[in-house]
N, C-alpha and C positions, 0 to 999 in steps of 0.2 A: 021469784025475787020481787020485793016491793020497791020498785024503782020510783024515784021522784022526778017528775018532768022539770027540766031546767027552766028558769025564767026566760022570756023571749030575748032579753038582752044580756044573756049570761056573759060575764067578762071573759070566760074561757072560750067564747065563740063570738068575737066582736063583730063579725060581718054577717052573723046569722046563717052560716053555711050548713048547719046541722039539718035544716029542712030539706036539703038535697044531698045529704051525706049520711047514709044509714049507719055506717061504722062510727063516724064522729058523734052522731046522736047517741049511739050506744055507750060510747066512752063518757059523754057528758052525763048521761043518766046514771051510770055506775058510780061515777065520782060524786054526784049529788047524793045518791043513796048512802054511800059510805060516810060522807060528811054529815049527813042528817042522822046517822046512826040507825037507819031503817034496814040495812042489810049488813050481815056479818058472815062473809063467806068462809066455809070450811072446805076449801079446795086448794089445789096447786095453782099458782105459786103460793108458798106458805107465808110470805110476808104480809099478805092481806091488806096492803096499803098502810100498815102500821109502821111508824117511823121511829119508835122508841129504841130500836136496836142499832140500826145503821144510818138513821137520819133520812133526810129528804131524797137521797139517791133512789129510793124505791117509790117515791110518790109519783103517781101517774102511770105506773107500770101495770096496766090492766090487761089480763089475758083475754084472748078471743073467746075461748071456751069457759063458761061459767064466769064471764066478765062482760064483754060487749054483748054476748048472746048466751043462751043457756048451753049446758054441756052437750046437749043433743042438737044444737043449732036450730032450735024450733023457729026462731025468727028469720032464719035465712039471710042474715044481714050481710055476710061476706058475699054470697051469690048476688044479692041486689047491688052491692057496691061494684062488683066486677062487671056486672051487666051495664051499669051506668058508665064505667070507664070504657068498655068496649064501644058503646054508642058514642061516647065523646070523641074517640079516635076513628069512628066510622068502620068498625070491623065486627066480627061475630064472636070473637074469643078473647078473653083476657083473664089473667091471674095476677093477683097482687102478691109480691114477695116481701118477706121480712129479712131476706138475706142478700139484698142488694142486687145490682145488675150482674154481679158475679154469679149468683144462683140462676138468674133469668137467662144469662148467656149460656150456661151449661145445660139448662133445660132445653133451650132451643137447639143446641148442637145434638143432644141426645135424640131429638125428634127428627133429625135430618136423614140419616142413612144407616147402613149396616157396618159392622166392624170390617175393616179392610178397604172400604170405599174411599175415594178421593173427595176432598172438599176444597173448592177454590176460596181462598181466604186471604185477607190483607195481612201483610207482615207486621204492620204497625198496630197489631191487635193487643187487647188487654190480656193479661195473663190468664184471666178466667176462661177466655175462649180457648187458649192453648190447652189448659187443663181439662176443658170440656172435650177437646179432641182426644186427650188421653183416656177419659172416661168412656167415650163412645168408640174408641178404636179406629178413628178415621185417619186418613193420610193427608196432611196439608199440601196443597199446591199454592205456593205463595204468589201473591201479586203485590206490587209495591206502588206507593204514591210517587208522583214526580216530585223531585226536590225543587223548591222554588229558588231560583238563582239569586233573587234580590234579598231574600231573608234567611236562606238556609233552612227553611222549615218545610215540612211535607205539605204538598198541595193536593190536587185531585188524584185519585186512582184512575188511570186511563181506562176508558171503556174498551179500547182495543186490547189491553192487557188481559182483561177478563175474558173477552171473546176468544183470544188466542189460547188461554188456559183451558177453557171449556172445549175448544176444538181438539186440543192435544190430550184431553182426559175425558173422553166421551162418557165414561162411567161415573163421573162426578155426581154427588148427590145434592149439591147446592152451592150457592155463593154466599159468603159472609163478609160484610164490609163494616168498618167502623166509620160512622159519619154523623155529625161533623167530627173531625179529628180532635185530639186533646187541645190543640191550639186554635180550634174553630174553623179550620179550612174545610171546604165542602167539595164533594164530587157530584157528578151528574147522575143522581139516583134514578131518574126516569129512564135514561139510556141503559144503566146497569140492569134495571128490572127487565127491560126489553131483551137484553142480551141473555139474561138467565132464563127467561121464559121461552125464548127461541130455542134454547137447549133443553127445555122441558124440566127445569129445576127451579126451586124457590130461591128468592133473595131474602136473606136475613140481615137486618141492619142493627148494629149496636149503636144506638143513639143515646148513650148514657148521659151525654152533656146537652141534650136537646129536648128535654121534657116540655119546654116552652114553645117549640116549633109548632106551627099550625093553629095557634090560638090568637093570633094578631096579624094584621096585614103588614106590621112592621118587621116581621121575621119570616123566614122561609116556611113553606109547607112542610109537614112532617113526612117521613119516608113512606108511610102507608098510603097517603094520598098520592104519592108519586109512583106507586106501583109495587112497593116492597110487599113481601108476604108476611113478614114478622118484624116487629120492632121491639127492642129492649131499651128501656129508659130508666134513669135513676130519678125518683121523685125528690131525693134529698140533694142532688147536685145543683139544680137550678130553681127548685121550688122549695117553699118553707115546710118541709116534711122531716121527720126523724131520720137520722142515719139508718142505713140499711133498707130504706123504703124504695121499692122499685116495681115496675110493671113489665110484664111480658104480654104483648098484644099481637094478634095474628088474624089474618084472613085465611080461613081454612077451606077445605073442600066443600063444606056445607054452603059456602057463599061464593063458589067459583075459584077459590085459591088452590094452592098446590100442597098445603100442609095437612097432615092427618091430625084431626083434633084429638083422637084417642092417644096417639103417640105424644102429642104435646102434653096431655094430662099426665101420662105415665112419666114422661121426662121431668115434668115439674115436680110431681109428688116424690119421685125417687130421690131427689136431691134437696128437698125442702124439709124444714123442721116440722115435727108433729105438734109443737107447742108454740104457734105463732104469737108474737107479741101484739096484743090488741092496740097498744098506743101507736105502734108503727103503722099498722093497718089503718087506724083511724086518721092518722096524719096524711096518709096517701089519699084516702077518700076525701079529706078536707082540701088537699091541694088540687085534686081533680075538680071539685066543685068551685074552688077559687078560680081556676083557669076558665071554666065555662061561664061563670057569672061576672068575673072582673078581669079576665086575662087580657082582653084587648087594651084596656086602659093601663093596667099595671105593666104590661110588656112594652107598650108604646112609651111609657115614661122611662122604663129601663133603657130602651134603645137611645132615648134622648140623653140620659145621663152618661152612657158610654160614648156617644157621639161628642158630647161636650168635653169629656175627659180626654178623648183622643185628640181633639183640636188643641187643647191646652198643652198636652204632652208633646205633640208634633211641633209645637212652636219653640221647644227647648233645643238649643244648639246640639246637634249630633244625635238627638233622640228620635226614634221612629216608632210607629205603631203599625200593627197589621190591619189593613183595610182592604176592601174590594178593589180590584183593578178590572176594568172592562175589557172585552175582546178588542184586540188591536193596540192595547197598551204596549209601549216599548219593552217593558219588563215581562210581558205576557199576562194573560188573564189570571185572576185569583178571586175566588168566591169565599166569603168569610161570614160567619155568624155575626150579625150586627150588634148582638148583645155581649160579645166577648171582647175583653180588653187584654191585648197582648203587647207588651212593651219590649222594644229592641234596644239594647244598650251599647252595642259595639261602637257606634259612632261617638259615644261620649267617653270611651276609655274606662268607664266605671265597671267594676266587677260585680256581677249580680249577687254573689254571696255576701259581699261587704254591704251592698245596698239593703239586702234582705235583713242583715243583722241590725242595721239602724232602724228599719221598720219594726222588727220584733221588739227592739228596745222601746219603741214608741207605742207598743201595744197593737201593732197591725201585722198579724201573720198573713202570709200570701199562700195561694194555692200552689205556686211553683216558682222556683228561682234556680237558674244555672248561670254560668258566666255571662251569657249574652241575652237571656230571655227571662222576663218576669211575667207572671200571670196573676194579677190581682182579680179575684172574682167579685164582680159587681152583680148584684142580684135584685130580685123583686123587693127584698127587704131593705134595700138601701134608699137613700134620699139625697138631695143636693148637698146637705150638710156633710154626710158621711163621705161622699165621693170627693167633695172639695178638700176635706181633711186628708184623704188618701193622696190626692194629687199634690197638695202642698208638701206633705211629708216626703213623698217620693221624690219630688223635684229637689228638695233640700238635700236628701241623701245622695242623689246623683251628683249634685254640685260639689258636695263634700268629697266624693271619691272620684271626681273627674280626672281623666288621664289622657294619654295619647290615643287617638282613635285607632281602632283595629278593624280588620276584616272579620265579619261574623263567620264562625266555624260551625257547620251543622253538627248537632248533637249526635253522640254515638248511636242512640236508638234509631236514628233515621238513616244511617249511612252504612252500617256493617252488613255485608252480603252473607247470608247463611249458606252453609254447605251441608246438605242433609246426607247422613250416612244410613239412618234407619228411622222408622216412624216413631213419633213421640211415645206411644204406649209401650212399644218394645223396649225403648231405652229407659222409661220410667221404672219398669219392673225388672230390668236386667240386673245381674250380679254386678256390684260396683266396688270400686276402691277409691281411696283418697290419695291424691298425689300432689307433690309440690307444683305450684303454678308454672314454674320454669320448665317442668317436664310434661305439662299437660297439652302443649301445642301438638296437634295432630291426633290427639285422642278424642273419643266421642263423649260428649257431656251427658250426664243423666239428670242434670238439674237445670232449672230455669234461672237465668241471671239477668238482671235488668237494672239500669240506673233508675232511681226513683226520686221525684217524679220524672217522667211520666209513667214509669212502670212498663214500658214497651220492651220486650225481650231482646237482648243482644245475642244471647245464647239460649237455645231451647233444647229440651231432651231429644237426643238423637242427632244432634248437629256436631260437626267437627269443630273443635276449638282451634281457631286460626290465630296466627300471631297478630293479625290486624284486630281481631275481636278482643283478645287479651290485652293488647297494648291500649286499645281505646277504653276498655273498662278501667285499667290501672290509671290512665290519664284522668278519667272522670273522678276517681277516688282521690288522686293526688291534688286535684283542683278543689277539693272540698265537697264533692258530691257524695251521695249515699248510694251504696250498692245493695239492692234488695233481693230477697228470696234465695240468695246463695247460702250454702251451708257455712261458708266462711266469708263474711262480708268484708274482711280485710284483703281477700283474694290471695292470701299466702298459699292456700291449698284449694283444690277443686275436686269434685267427685266425677269420676269417669267410669265407663263400662270396663269391667275387669278384663285384663288380657289373659 
């Protein structure tokens, strides 16, 4: 291909990251060649950057093969990018995914054990991990975070709980934790890694919301620095990358870790597309270069923006925000991502869905809203103007809907205790029937059901449908929440193992 080298200050690369991002450089070269008319690909995908049929929606969708690189990968651009990402996180193995942390989580689980083995895993997991367990045929041994009494939100997963689970299940193949949690609370990863390694098994950390960790003194170190064997993170959740951009990073046996690099490769390839989107890959490569070259400044500014927003919101009567509490605090210690803004509404009496509706009307969608909790995502892409506008609009909406203060009620996702009847894989493939919800209590679910967000399962395949779980889900629905992944999101019917 006759690629044209972009100008040094290409507006498509305003910070000049391409010099350290081979996939981004390939994307820029391909786009320049198409724009200049010096290349006319006759390859899949067939739209070939031509917008005369469906418009700009296909512009920029460059494939990896015969796009960023040749069909035969002669340039080795993907390998180079993955090597640079591995070095950036200080490990020996990395793969870039175009199917999100969902795919990376499932690949990691496939690399852990054999069908029928136990795995110690947090109950507040993302659905992708649960379905990874189905794919791998593992048996979950649940550990739960402590509920923070002051906020009703999940705090740290106790190290003692993981140690006890490993002691009770000596054949377990690994420990899998989600850290930080969806609402930014953190566990002691160093101690969890020590507990896992003492039992001879790896620690895998789903850090989907923490791609920025470890690249600035203003935020915590990332899990691999703290002793984890593998880390999954979403480049698109906290970094300026395309949706579905994610990384799976690991310290393997080649460098003293506990994970088999060959199993990781097979697990990754088994569940990944054979037609990876070059634009997603290039954006991940660019985001990695951005972190390495500008992360300290950008993340420091982000933490300052969140700190200022927290201070303004905490000054509003009845309003609270989630922040760190030191050891010895009367309400107990709490460790939180300093770049995460989580707003607690119970003391204002305002309903989160009503506040969210006002924000939507003002053109401000939120990451999450339920009755008592709002999560507006402040990111590296924000500035003082955008955050000030968010806070002003949020405060106005809260004042509009202010009511009698209430006690915060922990969300269903954090409180329902599972009752396991069979392993998730057996239930997933079992013969099933659809029954009225009223008659489902006591039956075994074949489906995963979760309020969304956060998407944490209240019912998983293989679990007994309890009255408490059903009532909690129905209460969430009646309160205006969304029920995700259920075959019937109205909860009039449920799918159970056939009798």
